[in-house]
C-alpha angles and dihedrals in degrees: 000000000000126000090252091052092050092050091045091052092049092049093049093047096047124100089211123088098199122066132190120209090242090062087080101043091111090060100053143333125289099269096045091050089049092053092048092049090049090053092048089050090052090049093052101247093110136025124208112237100171145337105322091349124116133176126205108252140201135183117262109239093217104041100023090226127128116265135172115275097229129118090224093052126218094334091055091051091051092049092048090049091053091049092048090052091049094237119147114228143172131221126224121271096259093051091048091052091050094047093047092050096246091118135031094203112108110220115237093218131023116216112208117196122186113229093215110076090204091065101101101154112131116228118181136175109182107304094343115092150162117219098005114217110254 
């Protein structure tokens, strides 16, 4: 079984949808894992969402384009990525009201803001992003 096959099996088995490169450090060394992740990204199993961050992907049945394989969509992937990185964040006012039960209106877009001003890593899933490049 190749390194790529072992990583592919772990990604498919996992309940997570966001993976960090270090999740696979027990399979192979840094460079080999990077090459395997690049190949899996090219094949459409993963999509790169940031430096060392990958999300499980699937093909959209309607558009035929790659999209994150997460029930919560792109916003769920961004929130999971922040949690995986251990970065504290806050959501916008409308999202907080919806999640706390004060409102029944579902916000169209969730704005995620890191609490640490030194966190400058760019994370993007389609048109949703954290720390947009200027």
